[in-house]
RODO-2510 file (C-alpha; in nm, 4 decimals, decimal comma):
residues 295
     n   res          X          Y          Z
     1     x     1,5759    -2,3597     3,2243
     2     x     1,9360    -2,4231     3,4010
     3     x     2,2406    -2,4310     3,1790
     4     x     2,4521    -2,5273     3,4134
     5     x     2,2066    -2,7911     3,5566
     6     x     2,1663    -2,9096     3,1914
     7     x     2,5478    -2,9312     3,1133
     8     x     2,6225    -3,1119     3,4434
     9     x     2,3446    -3,4021     3,3713
    10     x     2,4844    -3,4422     3,0465
    11     x     2,7993    -3,5397     3,1589
    12     x     2,6823    -3,7531     3,4182
    13     x     2,6803    -4,1572     3,3277
    14     x     2,3569    -4,3201     3,5035
    15     x     2,3721    -4,6436     3,3331
    16     x     2,0661    -4,6102     3,1088
    17     x     1,9640    -4,3789     2,8187
    18     x     1,6431    -4,3730     2,9048
    19     x     1,7026    -4,2537     3,2861
    20     x     1,9806    -4,0094     3,1432
    21     x     1,6509    -3,8420     2,9121
    22     x     1,5012    -3,8382     3,2152
    23     x     1,7622    -3,6559     3,4209
    24     x     1,8261    -3,4261     3,1389
    25     x     1,4848    -3,3412     3,1350
    26     x     1,4441    -3,2718     3,5058
    27     x     1,7747    -3,0033     3,4738
    28     x     1,5660    -2,8731     3,1750
    29     x     1,2734    -2,7934     3,3816
    30     x     1,4814    -2,6398     3,7016
    31     x     1,5795    -2,3213     3,8097
    32     x     1,9057    -2,2067     3,8892
    33     x     1,8484    -2,3862     4,2942
    34     x     1,7688    -2,7251     4,1149
    35     x     1,4023    -2,6687     4,2137
    36     x     1,1346    -2,8458     3,9715
    37     x     0,8137    -2,9811     3,9386
    38     x     0,7127    -3,1308     3,6433
    39     x     0,4486    -3,4235     3,6333
    40     x     0,5072    -3,7867     3,5359
    41     x     0,2668    -3,7572     3,2333
    42     x     0,4904    -3,4375     3,1539
    43     x     0,7711    -3,6147     3,1310
    44     x     0,6936    -3,9326     2,9885
    45     x     0,5693    -3,6856     2,7306
    46     x     0,8796    -3,5228     2,6465
    47     x     1,0545    -3,8385     2,6233
    48     x     0,8142    -4,0269     2,4894
    49     x     0,8009    -4,3496     2,7554
    50     x     0,5337    -4,4719     2,9477
    51     x     0,4657    -4,3020     3,2833
    52     x     0,5528    -4,5826     3,4859
    53     x     0,9174    -4,5916     3,3209
    54     x     0,9162    -4,2514     3,4347
    55     x     0,8548    -4,3653     3,8352
    56     x     1,0962    -4,5960     3,7863
    57     x     1,3892    -4,3956     3,6820
    58     x     1,3102    -4,1061     3,8748
    59     x     1,2886    -4,3649     4,1541
    60     x     1,6284    -4,5127     4,0837
    61     x     1,7799    -4,1137     4,0218
    62     x     1,7100    -4,0477     4,3692
    63     x     1,8811    -4,3736     4,4934
    64     x     2,2011    -4,2725     4,3358
    65     x     2,1751    -3,9123     4,5175
    66     x     2,0788    -3,7400     4,1680
    67     x     1,7705    -3,6187     4,2809
    68     x     1,5603    -3,5732     4,5952
    69     x     1,1489    -3,5421     4,6184
    70     x     0,8708    -3,3539     4,8225
    71     x     0,5522    -3,4891     4,8436
    72     x     0,3185    -3,2846     4,8157
    73     x    -0,0065    -3,4366     4,8891
    74     x    -0,2156    -3,2707     5,1108
    75     x    -0,1291    -2,9004     5,0239
    76     x    -0,4011    -2,7006     4,8828
    77     x    -0,6599    -2,8553     5,1505
    78     x    -0,6620    -3,2248     4,9830
    79     x    -0,7795    -3,0170     4,6099
    80     x    -0,6665    -3,0516     4,2996
    81     x    -0,3471    -3,2509     4,1999
    82     x    -0,0495    -3,0941     4,2942
    83     x     0,3084    -3,2312     4,1260
    84     x     0,5835    -3,3143     4,3771
    85     x     0,8759    -3,1005     4,4251
    86     x     1,2194    -3,1979     4,3289
    87     x     1,6171    -3,1178     4,3754
    88     x     1,8439    -3,1616     4,1497
    89     x     2,1688    -3,2991     4,3692
    90     x     2,4238    -3,3196     4,0388
    91     x     2,7173    -3,2664     4,2683
    92     x     2,6577    -3,5397     4,4950
    93     x     2,9077    -3,8272     4,3655
    94     x     2,7981    -4,1267     4,1796
    95     x     2,9398    -4,4371     4,2644
    96     x     2,9492    -4,7168     3,9696
    97     x     2,7210    -4,9377     4,1679
    98     x     2,5017    -4,7332     4,1950
    99     x     2,4213    -4,6905     3,7986
   100     x     2,2091    -4,9697     3,6481
   101     x     2,4323    -5,2354     3,4768
   102     x     2,3535    -5,3191     3,1113
   103     x     2,3308    -5,7251     3,1329
   104     x     2,4333    -5,9567     2,8664
   105     x     2,3856    -6,2972     2,7811
   106     x     2,7557    -6,3806     2,9301
   107     x     2,7466    -6,1391     3,2505
   108     x     2,5765    -6,1463     3,5471
   109     x     2,3935    -5,8831     3,7479
   110     x     2,7199    -5,6373     3,8260
   111     x     2,8233    -5,6775     3,4449
   112     x     3,1054    -5,8828     3,5060
   113     x     3,2051    -6,2132     3,2756
   114     x     3,0985    -6,5133     3,4530
   115     x     3,3728    -6,7165     3,5422
   116     x     3,6251    -6,4851     3,5111
   117     x     3,7435    -6,2625     3,8173
   118     x     3,8976    -5,9123     3,8633
   119     x     4,1883    -5,8010     4,0747
   120     x     4,0077    -5,4399     4,0720
   121     x     3,6753    -5,5326     4,1841
   122     x     3,8212    -5,7939     4,4229
   123     x     3,6967    -5,7192     4,7996
   124     x     4,0107    -5,5740     4,9766
   125     x     4,0496    -5,5925     5,3788
   126     x     4,1482    -5,3066     5,5753
   127     x     4,5702    -5,3907     5,5100
   128     x     4,4937    -5,3184     5,1351
   129     x     4,5256    -5,7173     5,0049
   130     x     4,2718    -5,8703     4,8532
   131     x     4,0070    -6,1148     5,1465
   132     x     4,0882    -6,4431     5,1839
   133     x     4,5123    -6,4145     5,1264
   134     x     4,7672    -6,3133     5,2760
   135     x     5,1024    -6,0960     5,2352
   136     x     5,4211    -6,2775     5,2511
   137     x     5,7719    -6,1130     5,2636
   138     x     5,8655    -6,2446     4,9530
   139     x     5,5664    -6,0827     4,8093
   140     x     5,3465    -6,3517     4,7092
   141     x     5,0197    -6,4668     4,7908
   142     x     4,8673    -6,7387     4,9257
   143     x     4,5659    -6,8610     5,0176
   144     x     4,4955    -6,7830     5,3872
   145     x     4,1732    -6,9765     5,4177
   146     x     3,8778    -7,0609     5,2291
   147     x     3,6223    -6,8093     5,3930
   148     x     3,7679    -6,4680     5,3287
   149     x     3,7239    -6,2454     5,6600
   150     x     3,5771    -5,9144     5,5184
   151     x     3,2522    -5,8396     5,3919
   152     x     3,1784    -5,8416     5,0550
   153     x     3,0405    -5,4687     4,9363
   154     x     2,6411    -5,5185     4,9125
   155     x     2,4804    -5,4644     4,5437
   156     x     2,2260    -5,1778     4,5509
   157     x     1,8541    -5,2301     4,6103
   158     x     1,7349    -5,2531     4,2642
   159     x     1,3801    -5,2629     4,1951
   160     x     1,2358    -5,5747     3,9347
   161     x     1,1562    -5,2201     3,6928
   162     x     1,5215    -5,1602     3,7302
   163     x     1,6477    -5,4513     3,6299
   164     x     1,4206    -5,5217     3,3676
   165     x     1,4911    -5,1458     3,2005
   166     x     1,8583    -5,2657     3,2420
   167     x     1,8152    -5,5708     3,0365
   168     x     1,6201    -5,3551     2,7546
   169     x     1,7306    -5,0076     2,7752
   170     x     1,5321    -4,9473     2,4688
   171     x     1,2072    -4,9920     2,6687
   172     x     0,9269    -4,7272     2,6684
   173     x     0,6430    -4,8894     2,7671
   174     x     0,6807    -5,2719     2,9471
   175     x     0,5360    -5,5253     3,1975
   176     x     0,8705    -5,6209     3,3765
   177     x     0,6537    -5,9352     3,5632
   178     x     0,4991    -5,9925     3,2168
   179     x     0,8124    -6,0195     3,0995
   180     x     0,7123    -5,7628     2,7705
   181     x     0,8207    -5,4778     2,6492
   182     x     0,8112    -5,2563     2,3152
   183     x     1,0936    -4,9668     2,1807
   184     x     0,9418    -4,6619     2,0808
   185     x     0,8867    -4,7580     1,7066
   186     x     0,6640    -5,0369     1,8603
   187     x     0,4444    -4,7994     2,0713
   188     x     0,4141    -4,5654     1,7820
   189     x     0,3407    -4,8417     1,4982
   190     x     0,0535    -4,9431     1,8523
   191     x    -0,0740    -4,6381     1,8690
   192     x    -0,1520    -4,5987     1,4757
   193     x    -0,3359    -4,9351     1,4772
   194     x    -0,5497    -4,8065     1,7925
   195     x    -0,6415    -4,4534     1,6240
   196     x    -0,7730    -4,6898     1,3007
   197     x    -0,9693    -4,8999     1,5527
   198     x    -1,1156    -4,5951     1,6910
   199     x    -1,1955    -4,4028     1,3742
   200     x    -1,3705    -4,6952     1,2755
   201     x    -1,6071    -4,7059     1,5960
   202     x    -1,6944    -4,3486     1,4989
   203     x    -1,8122    -4,4529     1,1970
   204     x    -2,0139    -4,7020     1,2761
   205     x    -2,1969    -4,4746     1,5368
   206     x    -2,2443    -4,2382     1,2425
   207     x    -2,4647    -4,5512     1,1179
   208     x    -2,6580    -4,6137     1,3632
   209     x    -2,6179    -4,3449     1,6599
   210     x    -2,4882    -4,5484     1,9146
   211     x    -2,1739    -4,3505     2,0524
   212     x    -1,9272    -4,6241     2,1789
   213     x    -1,5243    -4,6288     2,1703
   214     x    -1,3199    -4,9338     2,2217
   215     x    -1,1588    -4,9944     2,5759
   216     x    -0,7971    -4,8590     2,6202
   217     x    -0,5685    -5,1322     2,5318
   218     x    -0,2516    -5,2945     2,7455
   219     x     0,0056    -5,0585     2,5697
   220     x     0,3020    -5,3227     2,6427
   221     x     0,0708    -5,6293     2,5090
   222     x     0,0297    -5,4313     2,2040
   223     x     0,3839    -5,2764     2,1530
   224     x     0,5212    -5,6533     2,2467
   225     x     0,3249    -5,8331     1,9941
   226     x     0,4273    -5,5486     1,7253
   227     x     0,7874    -5,6058     1,8131
   228     x     0,7320    -5,9786     1,7716
   229     x     0,6074    -5,9316     1,4819
   230     x     0,9392    -5,7406     1,3903
   231     x     1,1877    -5,8986     1,5598
   232     x     1,0712    -6,2742     1,5172
   233     x     0,8510    -6,2910     1,2245
   234     x     1,0781    -6,0460     1,0259
   235     x     0,7799    -5,7481     0,9346
   236     x     0,8788    -5,4626     0,9378
   237     x     0,6571    -5,1293     1,0941
   238     x     0,5753    -4,9934     0,7670
   239     x     0,4851    -5,3196     0,6680
   240     x     0,2951    -5,4166     0,9629
   241     x     0,1336    -5,0530     0,9374
   242     x    -0,0260    -5,1155     0,5782
   243     x    -0,1484    -5,4799     0,6186
   244     x    -0,3408    -5,3950     0,9024
   245     x    -0,4867    -5,0521     0,6802
   246     x    -0,6156    -5,2824     0,4263
   247     x    -0,7669    -5,5425     0,6661
   248     x    -0,9066    -5,1841     0,8263
   249     x    -1,0698    -5,1082     0,4589
   250     x    -1,2180    -5,4746     0,4499
   251     x    -1,5850    -5,5208     0,5073
   252     x    -1,5103    -5,8571     0,6880
   253     x    -1,1603    -5,8481     0,8213
   254     x    -1,2426    -5,4624     1,0126
   255     x    -1,4355    -5,6945     1,2355
   256     x    -1,2313    -5,9134     1,3179
   257     x    -0,8640    -5,7345     1,3107
   258     x    -0,9004    -5,5264     1,6493
   259     x    -0,5604    -5,6260     1,7950
   260     x    -0,2011    -5,6103     1,6938
   261     x    -0,2087    -6,0093     1,8054
   262     x    -0,4822    -6,0811     1,5736
   263     x    -0,3020    -5,9420     1,3103
   264     x    -0,0242    -6,1333     1,3973
   265     x    -0,2364    -6,4755     1,3916
   266     x    -0,3930    -6,3812     1,0801
   267     x    -0,1349    -6,2439     0,8979
   268     x    -0,0866    -6,5238     0,6581
   269     x    -0,4993    -6,5482     0,5816
   270     x    -0,4690    -6,1973     0,5388
   271     x    -0,1431    -6,1689     0,2841
   272     x    -0,3485    -6,4465     0,0676
   273     x    -0,6983    -6,2789     0,0706
   274     x    -0,6448    -5,9307     0,0391
   275     x    -0,4630    -5,8147    -0,2863
   276     x    -0,1833    -5,6699    -0,2600
   277     x    -0,0851    -5,6419    -0,6525
   278     x    -0,0857    -5,2712    -0,8447
   279     x    -0,3658    -5,3563    -1,0434
   280     x    -0,5902    -5,3796    -0,6841
   281     x    -0,4203    -5,1031    -0,5047
   282     x    -0,4837    -4,8536    -0,8093
   283     x    -0,0808    -4,8314    -0,8514
   284     x     0,2309    -4,9437    -0,7301
   285     x     0,2787    -4,9871    -0,3154
   286     x     0,5604    -4,8071    -0,2861
   287     x     0,4608    -4,4501    -0,3958
   288     x     0,3471    -4,1571    -0,2086
   289     x     0,0307    -4,1487    -0,3329
   290     x    -0,0312    -4,5097    -0,2136
   291     x     0,1093    -4,4318     0,1683
   292     x    -0,1275    -4,1503     0,1312
   293     x    -0,4707    -4,3263     0,1019
   294     x    -0,3066    -4,5801     0,3260
   295     x    -0,1724    -4,4163     0,5926
***
């Protein structure tokens, strides 16, 4: 760990909170020379995000000049897994254009308000005047022509993942192509549901002797369904887990509710058919004892 690099990483603005966390984690792993070689999975585990998100943010940090990567594929005679070597270059200046902008419905990709102009961001000619204008002795600006002679600076080459993360900075798992994503809480809820389904399979194996496990889910799909249940349907993550736990214990529903999308589809049926009264649950639902048996 290099405390000097950690302090520098904390003071640098990179335009995205998860990207800042990845940069800080890289500094945490670096030696005093700025060298580190953590795996994508190691960073993902500590930052509580997906490997794809880590790869996208590392690529962005490299483009911003804060990081360089040496690919070590082929070392050790091509045997075993070898992490890449990264070199932190935090002394390099970071231009505002290099940071990923946070877009809103009233802003364009550059972050400026649509329909509004900014004098500080107008392209400037070598003479120091805005492009497409001429400077007269009376110190007034008049249009010179409709086609500016100087070139507008090119926007940074952002990948689809970078653009998607700039619009959804809280996303820890996502698919930019499918336009789906989930936050850390959504993913945590999805992982808990998955653990209950795995346990169900293990219990079945004890009965019939057939060892089987459910296939690995698409975490972006699962987290997205949970996010929609929360943001669109108005259910809290606690309510989502509680209702799934009740369905998971029911002899019929445990075989039919095996994903967040199915839980969302059958939410009203489950609410009506699975009793939620205190008498049926053995006491008030919002007690430590009730939640211990539920979760």
